[in-house]
SESE-6498 format. One line per field, with one value per atom (N, C-alpha, C, CB): residue number from 1; x, y, z. Coordinates in Angstrom, 3 decimals. Glycine has a CB too. Example, Ala and Ser with C-alpha at 12.3 -4.5 7.8 and 13.67 -1.06 7.14 Angstrom:
BEGIN
seq	c(1_1_1_1_2_2_2_2)
xx	c(13.190_12.300_13.200_11.308_12.850_13.670_12.900_14.084)
yy	c(-5.690_-4.500_-3.300_-4.473_-2.250_-1.060_0.030_-0.598)
zz	c(7.800_7.800_7.800_9.046_7.080_7.140_7.870_5.725)
This chain:
BEGIN
seq	c(1_1_1_1_2_2_2_2_3_3_3_3_4_4_4_4_5_5_5_5_6_6_6_6_7_7_7_7_8_8_8_8_9_9_9_9_10_10_10_10_11_11_11_11_12_12_12_12_13_13_13_13_14_14_14_14_15_15_15_15_16_16_16_16_17_17_17_17_18_18_18_18_19_19_19_19_20_20_20_20_21_21_21_21_22_22_22_22_23_23_23_23_24_24_24_24_25_25_25_25_26_26_26_26_27_27_27_27_28_28_28_28_29_29_29_29_30_30_30_30_31_31_31_31_32_32_32_32_33_33_33_33_34_34_34_34_35_35_35_35_36_36_36_36_37_37_37_37_38_38_38_38_39_39_39_39_40_40_40_40_41_41_41_41_42_42_42_42_43_43_43_43_44_44_44_44_45_45_45_45_46_46_46_46_47_47_47_47_48_48_48_48_49_49_49_49_50_50_50_50_51_51_51_51_52_52_52_52_53_53_53_53_54_54_54_54_55_55_55_55_56_56_56_56_57_57_57_57_58_58_58_58_59_59_59_59_60_60_60_60_61_61_61_61_62_62_62_62_63_63_63_63_64_64_64_64_65_65_65_65_66_66_66_66_67_67_67_67_68_68_68_68_69_69_69_69_70_70_70_70_71_71_71_71_72_72_72_72_73_73_73_73_74_74_74_74_75_75_75_75)
xx	c(-58.202_-57.847_-56.381_-58.112_-56.077_-54.681_-53.850_-54.605_-52.673_-51.774_-50.944_-50.841_-50.708_-49.893_-48.419_-50.173_-47.640_-46.217_-45.574_-45.492_-44.605_-43.925_-43.150_-42.970_-43.079_-42.353_-40.876_-42.530_-40.309_-38.886_-38.067_-38.462_-37.035_-36.212_-35.516_-35.166_-35.463_-34.805_-33.370_-35.534_-32.532_-31.113_-30.742_-30.235_-29.948_-29.446_-28.176_-29.199_-28.111_-26.921_-26.216_-27.281_-24.995_-24.223_-23.723_-23.034_-23.993_-23.522_-22.349_-24.659_-21.209_-20.022_-19.772_-18.802_-19.458_-19.115_-17.604_-19.704_-17.145_-15.724_-15.433_-15.226_-14.264_-13.763_-12.680_-13.209_-12.563_-11.659_-10.608_-12.438_-9.452_-8.344_-7.797_-7.224_-7.715_-7.211_-5.819_-8.170_-4.864_-3.493_-3.208_-2.468_-2.594_-2.196_-0.672_-2.834_-0.097_1.354_1.775_1.862_2.641_3.018_3.881_3.763_3.945_4.808_6.242_4.634_7.029_8.403_8.571_8.879_7.455_7.525_7.872_6.170_8.961_9.383_8.447_10.830_8.486_7.655_8.024_7.786_9.319_9.752_9.219_11.274_9.231_8.713_7.203_9.068_6.492_5.047_4.718_4.466_5.470_5.257_5.484_6.187_6.528_6.835_5.707_8.177_5.184_4.096_2.855_3.760_2.511_1.325_1.506_0.995_2.718_2.993_2.855_4.390_3.344_3.232_1.774_4.034_0.981_-0.432_-1.139_-1.109_-0.764_-1.405_-0.997_-1.045_0.284_0.755_0.340_2.243_0.446_0.226_-1.162_1.245_-1.843_-3.161_-4.295_-3.209_-3.980_-5.020_-5.737_-6.017_-5.111_-5.717_-5.440_-5.191_-6.352_-6.153_-6.413_-7.086_-5.808_-5.912_-7.298_-4.822_-7.948_-9.260_-9.149_-10.252_-8.430_-8.283_-6.958_-9.467_-6.336_-5.101_-5.255_-3.858_-5.065_-5.135_-3.785_-6.268_-3.244_-1.982_-2.294_-0.954_-1.934_-2.231_-1.055_-2.556_-1.310_-0.243_0.929_-0.816_0.652_1.747_2.579_1.198_2.205_3.002_2.468_4.363_1.471_0.946_0.029_0.196_-0.146_-0.982_-2.020_-0.126_-3.228_-4.268_-4.531_-5.580_-4.386_-4.549_-5.691_-3.228_-6.657_-7.736_-7.600_-9.138_-7.476_-7.368_-8.664_-6.148_-8.964_-10.156_-9.859_-11.316_-10.678_-10.644_-12.032_-9.599_-12.316_-13.637_-13.846_-13.818_-15.074_-15.454_-15.985_-16.499_-15.413_-15.828_-16.823_-14.602_-18.015_-19.045_-19.241_-20.377_-19.154_-19.340_-20.839_-18.656_-21.217_-22.620_-22.713_-23.191_-23.814_-24.021_-24.302_-25.185_-23.779_-24.023_-25.048_-22.740_-25.356_-26.356_-27.418_-25.723)
yy	c(24.803_24.860_25.268_23.508_26.320_26.761_25.773_28.149_25.612_24.690_25.487_23.917_24.867_25.545_25.390_24.971_26.383_26.282_25.142_27.603_24.541_23.427_23.946_22.696_23.158_23.612_23.795_22.613_24.794_25.046_23.934_26.426_23.510_22.435_22.930_21.928_22.083_22.428_21.971_21.808_22.840_22.504_22.200_23.650_21.189_20.869_21.657_19.348_22.291_23.064_22.338_24.546_21.964_21.263_22.274_20.480_21.992_22.849_22.144_23.164_22.776_22.188_22.821_22.359_21.995_22.497_22.579_21.600_23.671_23.883_24.161_25.031_23.760_24.206_25.238_22.999_26.202_27.322_27.384_28.643_27.872_28.087_29.483_26.980_30.299_31.656_31.733_32.695_32.179_32.386_33.869_31.625_34.333_35.743_35.772_36.476_36.282_36.364_37.782_35.980_37.917_39.262_39.976_39.186_41.293_42.053_41.629_43.587_41.705_41.237_39.806_41.351_39.110_37.759_37.893_36.972_37.267_37.400_36.627_36.903_36.963_36.275_34.805_36.939_34.509_33.111_32.289_33.028_32.850_32.129_31.959_32.871_32.998_32.901_31.845_34.260_31.827_30.814_29.423_31.060_29.247_27.935_27.465_27.980_28.364_28.005_27.586_29.189_28.361_28.040_26.758_29.192_26.531_25.308_24.081_25.359_24.155_23.016_22.728_23.282_23.766_23.551_22.922_24.876_23.333_22.796_21.342_23.655_21.035_19.691_18.665_19.695_19.004_18.019_18.088_18.194_19.206_19.330_19.375_20.536_19.510_19.575_20.922_18.501_21.964_23.291_24.003_24.124_24.888_25.736_27.181_25.307_28.088_29.505_30.021_30.311_30.655_31.248_32.763_30.849_33.381_34.839_35.211_35.519_36.228_36.779_38.281_36.386_38.833_40.283_40.763_40.686_41.723_42.343_43.760_42.334_44.060_45.363_46.314_45.229_47.613_48.594_48.482_49.983_47.976_47.846_46.588_47.844_45.734_44.579_43.249_44.760_43.237_41.962_41.362_42.140_40.051_39.335_38.517_38.428_38.519_37.602_36.649_38.363_35.366_34.352_33.442_33.542_33.235_32.298_31.124_32.979_29.934_28.708_27.925_27.865_27.105_26.267_24.879_26.897_23.926_22.584_21.988_21.688_21.075_20.470_19.557_19.689_19.587_18.678_17.435_19.307_16.301_15.029_14.394_14.087_14.175_13.571_12.123_14.371_11.235_9.819_9.524_8.928_8.743_8.334_6.848_8.697_6.472_5.042_4.302_4.831_3.119_2.311_1.230_1.693_0.997_-0.021_0.536_-1.198)
zz	c(-28.059_-26.672_-26.567_-25.976_-25.837_-25.731_-24.925_-25.089_-25.398_-24.687_-23.682_-25.689_-22.563_-21.551_-21.917_-20.122_-21.594_-21.923_-21.153_-21.618_-21.779_-21.117_-19.905_-22.105_-18.863_-17.672_-17.985_-16.513_-17.363_-17.597_-16.966_-17.028_-17.632_-17.057_-15.799_-18.083_-14.824_-13.570_-13.608_-12.372_-13.098_-13.048_-11.614_-13.616_-11.434_-10.111_-9.885_-9.950_-8.767_-8.429_-7.290_-8.032_-7.539_-6.516_-5.494_-7.147_-4.254_-3.179_-2.520_-2.145_-2.603_-2.012_-0.662_-2.931_0.287_1.604_1.708_2.722_2.256_2.440_3.900_1.561_4.326_5.621_5.328_6.495_6.211_5.986_7.085_5.916_6.709_7.633_7.353_7.478_8.395_8.236_8.850_8.892_8.055_8.517_8.518_7.627_9.568_9.640_9.690_10.900_8.636_8.550_8.921_7.122_9.912_10.364_9.333_11.698_9.480_8.584_8.832_8.789_7.833_7.931_7.451_9.347_7.211_6.650_5.172_6.851_4.785_3.387_2.462_3.210_1.199_0.215_0.116_-1.150_0.240_0.156_1.318_0.123_2.521_3.685_3.563_4.996_3.118_2.920_1.875_2.503_0.798_-0.249_0.299_-1.446_1.105_1.668_2.598_2.432_3.421_4.335_3.546_5.274_2.535_1.740_0.935_0.804_0.444_-0.304_0.582_-0.915_1.814_2.732_3.080_4.015_3.291_3.577_2.376_3.961_1.186_-0.020_-0.265_-1.244_-0.125_-0.431_0.609_-0.561_1.875_2.925_3.539_3.995_3.414_4.015_3.021_4.846_1.744_0.728_0.659_0.977_1.167_1.173_-0.142_2.354_-0.530_-1.700_-1.294_-2.880_-2.017_-1.696_-2.063_-2.428_-1.093_-1.339_-1.428_-0.234_-0.504_-0.499_0.150_0.247_-0.408_0.144_0.225_-0.716_1.418_1.598_2.088_2.596_1.408_1.782_2.242_0.589_3.481_4.059_3.850_5.556_3.917_3.683_4.665_3.759_5.871_6.833_6.611_8.239_5.652_5.287_5.785_5.787_6.660_7.138_6.086_8.475_6.166_5.206_5.950_4.292_5.453_5.900_4.749_6.339_5.022_3.992_4.415_3.767_3.522_3.804_2.847_3.670_3.422_2.655_2.804_3.115_1.830_1.909_1.379_1.132_1.834_1.266_1.366_1.988_0.471_0.406_1.605_-0.907_2.113_3.182_2.537_4.144_2.881_2.312_3.274_2.053_2.791_3.618_3.176_3.527_4.130_3.838_3.753_4.923_2.762_2.628_2.875_1.226_3.471_3.735_2.433_4.735_2.346_1.163_1.423_0.679_2.661_3.001_3.873_3.676)
């Protein structure tokens, strides 16, 4: 009697939810000022850099993200 192949192991994939914040820095914003703004958001808001786009005219679009913490009931 032929044996059926064993079922493939299933992997759990953790889905993380993030909230996003988009900052638009106008042209003429120096690198030091942009760094300071991003550093303050990271230190005090818990944001991390997700995407940075620098356009030819000098403006920057910065997308920051942070994990959404969901409370679960214990009782």
